N, C-alpha and C positions, 0 to 999 in steps of 0.2 A: 476626214477622222479626230478623234481626239484622245489622248491618253490617258488612260486610269491605271491605279495602282490598287494592288492589295497586298499581304505580307508574304507574296509570294512571286513579285513582282511586277513588270508594267504592261497591258495590253492594250491595244490599238481597239477605239469603238468604234462603231461609225457616228457622225454628227447628228446625224439626224431621227436618231432613235431615242429614245428614252430609259432604255434599261443602261447597266454597266458593267463595269468587270466583272463581276463576279456571275453576271447571267450569260456572258460570253462566254463564262468558264463550262456555264454548265451544256450550253448549247455544244460545246466540242466535247463533253463529255458522255449525253444522255442523248443519244439519239436510237430512240429506240420504236416509239408505236407511230411516229408523226403527227399526232394528235398535239397539239399545245394547247398549256392552259386558257387563252383564247379564247377556243374552240368551245367553250362554256361560257359562256358569259355570267351564270351566277359566280363562278369562282372568282373573277377580277370583281364583281360586286362586293362579295362575301369578305376578300382580302380590303377592300378599301374600306367597306363598314367597321371592321377588326380596327384598321389602322387608325380612322376616324376617331372611334370611343376612345382609343388609348390616350392618342394627342389629346382630345379633350380632359382628359382625366390628368395629364401630367403638365398640361396648361394650369389646372386650377391647384396644384400643386407645386407650382414653378419651376416644374422639372426642364421644362423647354422655353424657349425666349417667346410672347405671346405672338410678334408678327412671323416666328417661324412655324409657330402652329397653326396660326389661320389661314399660311400657305399651304401648308401640309394637309387640312382641312378642304380648302379647298379643291385641292386637288383630286383628292379621296371622292369628293363628292360631284366631280369630273367622270373619276370611274363609275361610279356607280349609277348616274344617267347614261353610263355607256361610252363614255369616250376612252381612249386609250387603249381598249383591249387588243391589240392588234401588236404593242409593245408586252404583252403576257406570252412569253415564247418558250419557257421553258419547256421538255417535256412531259406528260403526265405522269411516267414513270421514270423515277429516279432513287438515287443513292442520297445518303445524308439524313433520310426522316426528314425529308420536303425543305430544309435547310433552301435550296435552290430557289423552291416557289417562292419562299421568304424573301428571300434577296431580290427575286423578282421585283415586288411586288416593293420592299423597298426603295430600289433603285429607282425605278418609274414614278414613282411619288415624290421622292426627293429630286429628281431633276423636273419635273413639273412645278415642282411647290419653289425650285432655283428661280424658274422662269416668270411666275407670279410676283417673286420678290426682287428682280430683273436682276436677275444672273445670268452666266451662262450655263449651261447643263454641265456638268461635272468639277463645278466650283465647291464643293465638298465642305468646306469650312464655313460656308456660310447655313447649308442645311445638310446633315451627313445621314446616308440611308441606316447605317446602324445608332448614332449616337442620337439623333433625332427621333426619326422614322421608326426606328425599332427599341424607342426610350424604354424603360422598365419592360422589356418584352424578350420572350426567349421563341424560337421557332417551334420549341415542344409546348408548348402554349397558343402561339397563334396560329400554326399549321392545323391541329385538331379543332381549334374555335371557329375557322373559320372554314373548313372544311364540311364541317356539322353543318353550318347555316346552309352555305353553297345547297347539300343533300336536301335539306330540308324545303330549301324554296322547287329545287328540282321536282320533289315527290309531291308538291303541291299542285304543280302544273300533270304531274300523273296521275292525281285522283280526280281532279278536273277530268282528264280524258276519260277517267274508269267511270266516273259519272254519266258520259255521254254515250260511249260503250254500251253501260247497262240499260240506260235509255231506250237504245236502237234494240237490244234484245225481247223490252219491255212491251216495244211495238209491234214489233213481232206478235209476241204473245199475245195480246188482243186480236190483230190481223186473224191468227190462227187459231182464235179460239173454239172456234165448232168445228175442226177438222178433226176429224176421229183418225188414230192411226194405230200402229200397232208397238207397243214398249217392246223393248228386248233387252233382258241379262242373260251374260255369255255368250254374245250374239247370237242367242236363238230366240224364239216367237215368247212372251212371255203374257201381258196382258194388254189391253185396248187402253190408250191415253189420250189426248187430244194434242196434237201439234204445238197447240198453245200451250199448253201445261210444261212442252217440252221447251220451249224459249221461256216462257216465264222461270222456270227450273235455271237456266243461264246465267240470266238478269239476277235470281238471288243467290247465286254461289258467289257472284263475281261483288254484289252489294256485302257479304261481309267483309270485302278485303278493304273497303275503306277504313272502318274501324279497324282495322289490323294493321295497317300501314301508319295511319294516324296515330293509334297507341306507340307505335316503334319508333316512329320517330320524332315522338315526345321526348325521348332519351340524348335525343341531342341538345338539347333545350338547355344542358346542364355543360358547361363549360369548367375549364381551370387557368381562365386570365386571371394573371400574377403569381401562377404558378413558378415563371421561368423554365430554368433547365429541368428542374426533376421533380419542382414540388417543392421545395424551400423556399422561396420565394426571394431567392438571394437576387439584389441590384435594383429590386420594385419596394417602394415607401408601402409601408404596412397598410395604407390608405387606397394606393391605389385599386385593387383589387375590385373592391365594392364599387367604387368611381366607375373604374371601366365598365362594370358588366352594367350598371345603371345605363349610361349611354349606351351601350349597346344594347340591350333591351328599347330604348329610344328609337335608335335607328333602323333596328330589325322589325320592331313592331312584332317580336316575338317576346315570351315570356322569359329570358335569359338568366336561370336560376346559377348561383357561384357551385361549385363539387366540393362535397362536404369533406375529403381528403385530397388534398390535390397529389400530392405522392402517389395514391392509388390511382386518380382520376390521369394522371400523365404518363400512364403505363397500361393503362386499363385499355383496348378497345371491343367489348361487349358490348357498348349499342353499336357499331359498327355489326357486328354480328347477326345481332335481333332484326335491325335494318334489312339487310341483305336475304334475312330467311325470308321476311316477310314479300319482298321482291320474287323468291323463290316459290313461293306459295300462289302470288299470284300466277306467277308463269305456269307452273303444274295445272291449275286451274284453266288457264286461256291454252295450255297447248291440249288439254284432253275435250275442250270444248269444239276445238278446232278441228281435231280429230273426228270428236263427232258427225260437225257438218261434212268432212269430208265422205264417211259413211251415210249418210242419211240423201248427200247426192250423189253418189255410186251409182254408176249404166252408162247410159239413159235406160239401155236395154234389158241388163243382164245385173243391175244391183239394185238395192233399194230404192231409188228414184224419190223419194218422196217430199225431195227438195230441189229446187233448181237452183244454182249461184251464178250469178250474173257471170256471162261470159265475157272473159278480159283479153284473151289471144289462145292464138292456135294452137295447140298442145303437141305436137307431135311434127317432125320434119318428113315424116314417113307415112303415118296414118290419117290419111283427109278425113277434116269434120272433130276430129278429137278435138274435145276442150278439157283442159285440165283444172281443180279446184287450187289454183297458185299462191291465193291469198292464203287461206288456212296451213296451207305448205310452207308460205314465209313465216307466219306465226309461229307455227312448231318450230321452226328452226334456231326463230331468235328466245324462243324458252328453253331449247335444250343451250346455249349460248349464257343466260342468265342464270342456269341451272351449274353450272360450269365456272362462272362466275362467282357463284354463292361458294363452291369448294377452294378457289384462290382465296376468299376471304377467310374463310376457315381458317386453312392453312398458314398466313398470316400473321390471322391473327395470332395462332398458337406459337406462331415464331419469336414473338414479344419477350427481351433479356431483360431483366432487372429491371430500373428505371425509366427504360423507353422501347415500345416498338417501331424500330426506323422503318418498317416494312409499310404502315401507313399509306405512303404512294400507291401502290398496288390497292390497294385495299378501297381507296377512296377511288380509282380509277377504275374498279369492279363493278361498284358499286353506280357512279355513276353512268357510266355505258349501259349497263343492266336497267337503271330506270329509264334512260332514254329510249332505248331499244323498245322498252314496254310501253313507254307515251308513243311514240312513232307508229311501232305497231299497231296497237288498237284501233288509232286513227286512220289506218290504213285498211283494220280489217272492218272497221263503224261504216266508214263512206264506200268502198270498195267492192265490200261483202255484202254485211250482214241487212244491210239498206234496201239492198235490192232484192235480195231472196225472194224468190215466190212458190207455193207449193203445188205438189200435184193432188190434189182434194180427191178425184174420183180412183186414180188408181193406189192411194193411201186406206181409201175404204172398201175396196176390193180386196185387197191384202186380209185386212182386219175380217171379211166374212168367209173369206175360204182358208182363216188361220185356223190352226188347232186350237191356240191359246185362248180364244172365248169360251172353251168348254168351262176354264176354268169359274166363269159367272156363274155357271150353274151347278157346281160344286155346293152349294145351300143348299140348293134345293131336292137335288139328285143324290149327293154324297159322294164321298173319297171314291170310292169304289166303281160304280156304275161309271162315274164321267173319264176316269182311267181308261175301263172300257172303251167308252165312246172315241177317245183320243187314240188310243191303238188302232180300231178298226178304221176309223177315218182315212189315218192314215196306210195302212194294208190296204184299203179298198179305191184311196182318191176321192172320196166321198166327201161329205159337207159336216161337221158339228150340226148344222142347222137341219136337213133334209133326216138324219138318222133320228133324234130326236124326235122328228114328225114319226117317221116310219117306224119306229117302236113304240109308238104313242106314251113317250116319258111326259110328256106336258101337250096340253092346247096351245094352239100357234099362235094365241093371245097371250097365253104364259110365256110361251118361248118369247116374241119378240117383243115382252117388257123388259124380262129378263136381258135381251143382248141390245136394249135400246142405249144407244151410245152414254146417254145420262146415269143411267144405271152402272154402265162398267166404267165409267171415269170415275167415279167420286162413291164415299161410302155413303149404304143407303141402310136402313132398316133392316135386319133381317127379320124370318118369323119364330116363333121361338118352336123349342122343341114339344113335340107333340106328348102329352103323357103316357108312361111306358103302359101295356096291357097286362 
């Protein structure tokens, strides 16, 4: 053990860890979710990127000794490469507006820098977590900046997986393009379509979300580095902010820009609301698609049964042979959680007071959890469900032929009233629309077959002009 102290007193710290006294206090105070900062690698990396940028700016301004600055930057680079993440141990949800997270990063970086300088961990007179690693900074500009960068990277991964899911649905759309089936509205027979059109629609609705998420995470490119405590920039050199933000753009590869009003930017969480809403919108679409897959595969004898989902596990401890749509059910549940997280973000964003919103940790936790769950969920949906879906083509076509809905394809030729009466009679007599039209000599078989051909029922076709009135 080594002894470290802060203004509250002394604390024993294990000698084999890189964090220090303030991290120990956070561990004692915030044992909530069991999920530590290091659980999400983009968080330690983002904090190291911010500290690297700040230290480069401070070195150029002569505010940190060059050798100390170089050691800090080397420590940051090691964290960015994936080292020391197991020392980021503070719980994701915490009081203090993220101060414990910032100090966890400061202490890990300081102690690693001390090693690089040939000193012992805890010898902060040579490299101090606050005076050197946190120079020109406050939690209130470091924390929101770092978590924004982390969430941007996490959402980039999410978008990559979303593109793969879209590709899977589109592949099925091509595979099923010639399989005719009934479309349904209000869970009632509507008009025919192809199974390929249905799966292509799934791809198209998800594709819209790529632009939506990208647009909303671009709001996170605006940061308040240099604002320090409340946005006035106290303890920061006037030249520091621009330098720091330029370095941050360099190391992140993102177009980081300086907030127009630091006081507003320090207290505002509007960008978090927008990103959370984009994740909610995606989750609602995914949940709807999953529910559709469950309906389309329902049966196998007493449901719609137009598609088969890959059988993954026995579905009942009492009913032999039962197989459940477990992956779509999983996605539904993930999406419900994301929707709940969005409410958490909404309430926490509203709870900001005066010059700061102290609820940012739960906002960050909710958004990161949502993004990671959606990322993992879409990969599971793609690999274990969509890619293995097969079609029951004959069954789907039989349902079209026996449906009442095909009468809509005859409405242009026979008129609404005759078509409605055919539908009513077909339901009452259990006869088919096809047979009734021929029995009543309303159309020739050639005309009827043409009107009811799959190509004429699943896309727009030229309609006959009205005959002149007599």
